[in-house]
C-alpha positions in Angstrom: -18.7 -21.2 -9.1 -16.5 -23.1 -6.7 -17.6 -23.9 -3.2 -14.3 -22.4 -1.9 -15.2 -19.1 -3.5 -18.7 -19.2 -2.1 -17.5 -20.0 1.4 -14.8 -17.3 1.3 -17.3 -14.7 0.0 -19.7 -15.5 2.8 -17.0 -15.2 5.5 -15.8 -11.9 4.0 -19.3 -10.4 3.7 -19.1 -10.3 -0.1 -21.4 -11.3 -2.9 -20.0 -14.4 -4.5 -21.2 -13.5 -8.0 -19.7 -10.0 -7.8 -16.5 -11.5 -6.5 -16.4 -13.7 -9.6 -16.9 -10.7 -11.8 -14.0 -8.9 -10.1 -11.7 -11.9 -10.8 -12.9 -11.8 -14.5 -11.5 -8.2 -14.7 -8.1 -9.7 -14.1 -8.6 -12.7 -16.4 -9.6 -10.3 -19.2 -6.3 -8.6 -19.0 -4.5 -11.9 -19.4 -6.7 -12.9 -22.4 -5.9 -9.6 -24.1 -2.2 -9.9 -23.5 -1.7 -7.0 -21.2 -0.3 -9.2 -18.4 1.1 -12.8 -18.5 -0.8 -13.7 -15.3 -1.7 -12.6 -11.8 -2.4 -13.7 -8.3 -4.9 -11.8 -6.2 -5.6 -12.0 -2.5 -8.6 -10.4 -0.9 -8.9 -10.2 2.9 -11.8 -9.3 5.2 -13.3 -10.3 8.5 -10.2 -12.5 9.2 -10.7 -14.5 6.1 -8.7 -14.4 2.8 -9.5 -15.6 -0.7 -6.7 -16.2 -3.2 -7.0 -16.7 -6.9 -4.4 -17.2 -9.7 -4.8 -16.8 -13.5 -2.4 -17.0 -16.5 1.3 -17.7 -16.5 4.2 -16.8 -14.3 6.7 -17.3 -17.0 6.2 -17.3 -20.8 8.3 -18.9 -23.5 9.8 -21.7 -21.5 9.7 -25.4 -22.5 7.9 -26.4 -19.3 4.7 -24.5 -18.3 4.8 -22.2 -15.3 1.2 -21.3 -14.5 0.6 -18.7 -11.9 -0.5 -20.2 -8.6 -1.5 -18.9 -5.1 2.1 -19.6 -3.9 3.8 -17.9 -6.9 6.6 -15.6 -5.7 6.7 -12.1 -7.3 9.4 -9.4 -7.5 7.6 -6.8 -5.4 9.7 -3.8 -6.5 8.7 -0.7 -4.6 6.4 -2.6 -2.2 9.7 -3.1 -0.5 9.5 0.5 0.7 6.3 -0.1 2.8 6.7 -3.8 3.6 10.3 -3.7 4.8 11.8 -0.2 5.2 8.8 1.6 6.7 8.1 -0.9 9.5 11.8 -1.1 10.5 12.0 2.7 10.7 8.8 2.8 12.8 10.2 0.1 15.1 13.3 2.2 15.7 11.0 5.2 16.4 9.1 3.1 19.0 12.3 1.9 20.6 13.4 5.4 21.2 16.3 5.2 18.7 15.2 8.0 16.4 12.7 10.8 15.9 11.0 11.5 12.6 12.3 15.1 12.7 15.9 14.0 13.4 18.2 15.2 10.7 19.6 12.4 8.6 23.2 13.7 9.1 22.8 13.0 12.9 23.3 9.3 12.0 25.1 9.7 8.6 27.4 12.7 8.9 28.3 12.7 5.2 24.7 13.3 4.3 25.0 16.9 5.5 27.0 17.8 2.4 25.6 19.6 -0.6 22.9 21.5 1.3 21.2 18.5 2.9 21.7 19.5 6.6 18.0 20.2 7.1 16.7 16.9 5.6 14.9 14.8 8.2 13.8 11.2 8.3 10.3 12.4 8.0 11.2 14.1 4.7 12.7 10.8 3.3 9.7 8.8 4.4 7.2 11.2 2.8 9.2 11.9 -0.4 9.7 15.6 0.4 13.4 15.5 1.0 14.6 17.2 -2.2 16.2 14.1 -3.5 15.0 12.5 -6.8 16.0 9.2 -8.2 18.9 8.6 -10.6 17.9 5.8 -12.9 21.4 5.5 -14.4 23.3 5.2 -11.1 23.6 1.4 -11.8 25.3 1.9 -15.1 28.5 3.5 -13.7 30.3 0.3 -12.8 30.4 1.3 -9.1 30.4 -1.0 -6.1 27.5 -0.9 -3.6 29.6 1.2 -1.3 30.5 3.6 -4.1 26.8 3.9 -5.1 25.7 4.5 -1.5 28.5 7.1 -1.0 27.3 8.9 -4.2 23.8 9.0 -2.9 24.7 10.3 0.5 26.8 13.1 -1.0 24.4 14.0 -3.8 23.1 17.6 -3.9 19.4 18.2 -3.6 17.2 18.7 -6.7 14.7 21.0 -4.9 14.3 22.6 -1.5 13.1 20.2 1.2 9.4 20.3 2.1 8.4 22.3 -0.9 7.4 19.4 -3.3 6.4 15.7 -3.2 8.7 14.0 -5.6 8.8 10.2 -5.5 12.4 9.1 -4.7 14.0 5.7 -4.6 17.2 7.4 -3.2 15.5 8.4 0.0 14.5 4.8 0.7 18.0 3.5 -0.1 19.2 5.9 2.6 16.5 4.8 5.0 17.3 1.1 4.4 21.0 1.8 5.0 20.0 3.7 8.2 17.9 0.8 9.5 20.7 -1.7 9.0 23.1 0.7 10.7 20.9 1.2 13.8 19.9 -2.4 14.1 23.6 -3.4 13.5 22.7 -6.1 11.1 22.1 -6.4 7.3 18.8 -5.1 6.1 17.6 -8.6 5.0 18.3 -10.0 8.4 16.4 -7.2 10.2 13.5 -7.7 7.8 13.5 -11.5 8.4 13.7 -11.4 12.2 11.5 -8.3 12.9 8.9 -8.5 10.1 8.7 -11.7 8.1 9.1 -14.3 10.9 6.8 -12.6 13.5 4.0 -12.4 10.8 4.5 -15.8 9.4 5.5 -14.4 6.0 7.3 -17.7 5.1 7.9 -16.9 1.4 9.2 -13.3 1.8 12.9 -12.6 1.3 15.6 -10.8 -0.6 17.7 -12.7 -3.1 15.7 -15.9 -3.3 17.7 -19.1 -3.6 17.9 -20.9 -7.0 15.8 -23.8 -5.6 12.8 -21.4 -5.5 13.1 -20.4 -9.2 10.3 -22.7 -10.4 7.9 -20.8 -8.1 9.0 -17.3 -9.1 7.3 -15.1 -11.8 9.8 -13.8 -14.3 10.1 -10.1 -15.1 11.7 -8.2 -17.9 13.7 -9.5 -20.9 16.8 -7.3 -21.2 18.4 -7.3 -24.7 21.8 -7.8 -23.1 20.7 -10.9 -21.2 20.0 -14.4 -22.5 16.6 -14.8 -20.8 14.2 -12.8 -18.6 15.1 -11.7 -15.1 13.9 -14.7 -13.2 14.5 -14.9 -9.4 16.9 -11.9 -9.8 15.7 -8.5 -8.8 14.4 -6.4 -11.7 15.3 -2.9 -10.3 18.6 -1.9 -11.9 19.9 0.0 -8.9 19.0 -2.7 -6.5 20.5 -5.3 -8.8 23.8 -3.3 -8.9 23.8 -3.0 -5.1 23.5 -6.8 -4.6 19.7 -7.2 -4.6 19.1 -5.8 -1.1 18.0 -2.2 -0.8 15.5 -0.1 1.1 13.6 0.8 -2.1 13.4 -2.6 -3.9 14.5 -6.2 -3.8 11.6 -7.9 -1.8 10.2 -11.1 -3.3 6.9 -12.3 -1.8 3.6 -14.0 -2.3 0.0 -12.6 -2.3 -0.6 -14.7 0.8 2.3 -13.2 2.7 1.4 -9.7 1.7 -2.1 -10.2 2.8 -0.8 -11.1 6.3 1.2 -7.9 6.2 -1.8 -5.8 5.1 -3.9 -7.4 7.9 -1.3 -6.2 10.4 -2.1 -2.6 9.3 -5.8 -3.2 9.2 -5.5 -4.5 12.8 -3.8 -1.3 14.0 -0.4 -2.9 14.3 -1.6 -6.3 15.6 -2.1 -9.6 13.9 -3.8 -12.6 15.5 -3.1 -11.2 19.0 0.5 -10.4 18.4 1.5 -6.7 18.3 4.3 -5.7 15.9 3.6 -2.0 15.6 1.9 0.4 18.0 -1.5 1.7 17.1 0.0 5.2 17.3 2.6 4.4 14.7 -0.1 3.0 12.3 -2.2 6.1 12.8 0.7 8.4 12.2 2.0 6.5 9.1 -1.4 6.5 7.5 -2.1 10.2 8.2 -1.5 13.0 5.7 2.2 14.2 6.0 2.0 16.5 3.0 -0.8 19.0 3.8 -1.2 21.8 1.3 1.0 20.1 -1.4 -0.5 20.1 -4.8 2.1 17.6 -5.9 1.0 14.7 -3.7 -0.8 13.2 -0.7 1.5 11.0 1.3 1.6 9.4 4.7 4.8 7.9 5.9 5.6 5.7 3.0 2.0 5.1 2.1 0.2 6.6 -0.9 -3.0 8.2 0.3 -6.3 8.7 -1.4 -6.1 11.4 -4.0 -2.3 11.3 -4.6 -1.3 11.4 -8.2 0.0 7.8 -7.9 -3.2 6.6 -6.0 -4.3 3.3 -7.5 -7.3 2.7 -5.3 -9.9 3.4 -7.9 -13.3 5.1 -7.4 -15.0 3.0 -4.7 -12.4 2.3 -2.1 -13.0 4.8 0.8 -11.3 8.1 1.6 -9.5 6.2 4.4 -7.8 3.8 1.9 -4.0 3.8 1.4 -1.6 1.5 -0.4 1.5 1.3 -2.6 2.5 -0.1 -6.0 5.5 -1.7 -7.5 7.0 -1.1 -11.0 7.0 -4.8 -11.9 3.2 -4.8 -11.7 2.4 -5.3 -8.0 0.1 -3.5 -5.6 -1.1 -3.7 -2.0 -4.1 -1.7 -0.8 -5.9 -1.3 2.6 -9.3 0.2 3.3 -9.9 0.6 7.0 -13.5 1.9 6.5 -14.5 -1.2 4.6 -12.2 -3.5 6.7 -10.7 -4.7 3.4 -7.2 -5.6 2.1 -6.5 -6.2 -1.6 -3.3 -7.6 -3.0 -2.8 -7.8 -6.8 0.5 -9.2 -8.1 1.4 -9.3 -11.8 4.6 -9.4 -13.7 3.5 -7.0 -16.4 7.1 -6.1 -17.3 7.6 -9.6 -18.5 5.8 -8.5 -21.7 7.7 -5.2 -21.9 7.7 -1.9 -20.0 5.1 -0.4 -22.3 2.5 -2.7 -20.7 0.5 -1.0 -18.0 -1.6 -2.1 -15.1 -2.7 1.4 -14.0 -6.2 1.0 -15.3 -6.4 -2.7 -14.2 -5.7 -1.8 -10.6 -8.5 0.8 -10.5 -11.0 -1.5 -12.3 -10.2 -4.4 -10.0 -10.4 -2.3 -6.8 -13.8 -1.0 -8.0 -15.1 -4.4 -8.7 -13.9 -5.8 -5.3 -15.4 -3.0 -3.4 -18.7 -3.4 -5.3 -18.9 -7.0 -4.1 -19.1 -6.0 -0.4 -22.5 -6.7 1.1 -22.1 -5.3 4.7 -19.8 -2.4 4.1 
């Protein structure tokens, strides 16, 4: 066992042997061919431990092993790492209310029976909008796609179901850019990434970073895997920058972001979000809904998409990304867990649902002073 692991385990109040066993859970999935590789980052007591295993890219002439600084396509983690904090900042600045109707800012959104849809509905996936996977295939420009979303009729009555929707977050990302009067990627950079020291987080990474990026899916119509280009088809068709997908980041950066939430909106003495916003966003916004348990953006314990496993506490919350990424926070255990894989590199039939739960269980079991 490495001295680095032993020291990190001691600082985090974890049993080093059990931490090693948790890492072996991930390594086993690499060995059995369920994932190409992974990078994990566990944070507690102001300390972080990072570990990489397997490959970031397969089938290339030169090896591309996964490393602590490997950059992953985060997919839907974009929703909670970019769009959510920007909307909360607008809330704190007195620019909007959660119960403001979306059409107050985007008049065309009132069409097709959407006049009652609020920002809160979009954040909690209770708006009545569902995703349209084939939107990208229509040959439309970004502006045409956005216009189609804004004018789309509802699929169910607002506040009657919890139905996960990319479209709601595309609208929220557009709204954030509109109210900040700058592109979404610039608002994310200046208001989230730079203040938190998230030096490797961005949309549309430059070609120079390609050797550090984990590749995603191989599309039959393309010569190689998506590599440094956003995997999500709708985000790709909209130029790679959206409120629902498009973020590229590292486990280290995401651990810093998770620590912000664990710290009640403050990281290393710098406050980025109010404690009130953190409390609100991580509180149940969908009481009485059999179809889901959601905060603002965050997946709460017991939701049908909850990936926390059995041992993370009832206070835990997090989010996942289709490409194979996840970020979880457990306030009771003062714990953050980031697991980044590029499982779609081996095909969409590969799943990390079980791996996430197994890994979270093993990490929680390693805590000594919980």
